[in-house]
C-alpha positions in Angstrom: 4.0 -58.3 -7.3 4.5 -54.8 -8.8 2.3 -53.7 -11.5 3.7 -54.4 -14.9 5.8 -51.5 -16.1 6.5 -52.4 -19.4 6.7 -55.5 -22.4 10.5 -56.7 -22.8 11.4 -59.5 -25.6 14.7 -61.4 -24.9 16.1 -62.4 -27.8 19.2 -64.8 -26.7 20.2 -68.4 -27.9 21.0 -69.3 -24.3 18.1 -70.9 -22.6 20.1 -70.1 -19.0 20.4 -66.2 -20.1 16.7 -66.4 -21.2 15.7 -68.3 -18.1 17.5 -65.5 -15.9 16.2 -62.7 -17.8 12.7 -63.7 -17.9 12.3 -64.3 -14.2 14.2 -61.3 -12.9 12.5 -59.3 -15.1 8.8 -60.6 -14.5 9.6 -59.9 -10.8 10.5 -56.6 -11.3 7.3 -56.1 -12.7 7.7 -56.6 -16.5 5.8 -58.7 -19.2 8.5 -61.0 -20.9 8.1 -62.6 -23.9 11.3 -64.6 -24.9 13.1 -65.8 -28.3 16.2 -68.0 -28.9 17.0 -66.5 -32.2 16.6 -63.6 -34.6 14.4 -64.9 -37.2 12.0 -66.2 -34.9 11.8 -62.9 -33.1 11.4 -60.8 -36.4 8.8 -63.0 -37.5 6.6 -62.6 -33.9 7.5 -58.8 -34.5 6.1 -58.6 -37.8 3.2 -61.2 -37.2 0.2 -59.0 -38.8 -1.9 -60.2 -36.4 0.4 -59.3 -33.5 -1.7 -56.5 -31.5 1.0 -55.2 -28.8 4.8 -54.5 -29.6 7.3 -54.6 -27.1 8.6 -51.3 -25.1 12.4 -52.5 -25.0 14.3 -55.6 -26.5 17.2 -57.0 -25.0 19.3 -58.5 -27.7 22.3 -60.7 -27.8 25.0 -60.1 -30.1 26.1 -63.7 -30.8 22.9 -65.3 -32.7 22.4 -68.0 -35.2 21.8 -67.1 -38.7 20.7 -63.2 -38.1 23.5 -61.9 -35.4 22.3 -59.3 -33.2 23.7 -56.4 -35.4 21.7 -57.7 -38.4 18.2 -57.8 -36.2 18.8 -54.3 -34.8 19.5 -52.8 -38.5 16.4 -54.3 -39.5 14.4 -53.3 -36.5 15.5 -49.5 -37.1 14.9 -49.5 -41.0 11.4 -51.1 -40.2 9.1 -47.9 -39.7 6.7 -49.8 -37.3 9.6 -51.3 -35.3 12.3 -48.4 -35.5 11.1 -46.9 -32.1 11.6 -49.9 -29.9 14.3 -49.5 -27.4 17.2 -52.0 -28.1 19.6 -52.9 -25.2 22.4 -55.0 -26.7 24.0 -57.8 -24.4 27.2 -59.5 -25.5 30.2 -61.2 -24.2 32.3 -59.1 -26.4 33.5 -56.3 -24.3 35.5 -54.6 -26.8 35.5 -50.8 -27.4 34.8 -51.7 -31.0 32.1 -53.9 -30.0 30.8 -51.4 -28.3 30.7 -48.8 -30.9 29.6 -51.4 -33.4 26.4 -52.1 -31.3 25.9 -48.2 -30.8 26.6 -47.6 -34.5 23.9 -50.3 -35.5 21.2 -48.5 -33.4 21.4 -49.9 -30.3 20.3 -47.6 -27.3 22.4 -49.3 -25.1 25.4 -51.9 -25.1 25.8 -54.4 -21.9 28.3 -56.8 -21.2 28.0 -60.3 -19.9 28.4 -61.6 -17.4 25.6 -59.4 -15.7 23.7 -58.6 -12.5 20.0 -59.0 -13.0 19.6 -55.7 -10.8 22.0 -53.9 -13.2 19.7 -54.8 -15.9 16.5 -54.1 -14.3 17.6 -50.7 -13.6 18.9 -50.2 -17.2 15.6 -51.3 -18.5 13.9 -49.0 -16.1 16.2 -46.1 -17.1 15.6 -46.5 -21.0 11.9 -47.0 -20.6 11.7 -43.8 -18.5 13.5 -41.9 -21.0 11.5 -43.4 -24.2 8.5 -42.4 -22.3 9.5 -38.8 -21.5 10.6 -38.0 -25.1 7.1 -39.3 -26.6 5.4 -36.8 -24.2 7.8 -34.1 -25.4 
């Protein structure tokens, strides 16, 4: 197994999607934490005792209670969380959906169904970009 190259949080209400992403990303060398809804994930992120934040969040758009747009908006408005890279993942493929995701603050908007190899590639690219930006 390769060295861990980042911490990823997956927020998706589908247990199947969470399992696919958890296994695929773990095999690619990432630490993976999963949550089934936005409220649970935000509580975890804002936990005062939390020692380490994720480097990147893969966020489903269609979630119960707080949808993905609300979650990313909250992240971007919270000073301690605003630097986390967000990859939105949705079954919605329209141009307006993509635009809405980007305007909400997502770094990337991907659609379902997906190939795990494509997710891993995008995650690596986004983390490399974020790390390069933090060195400037």
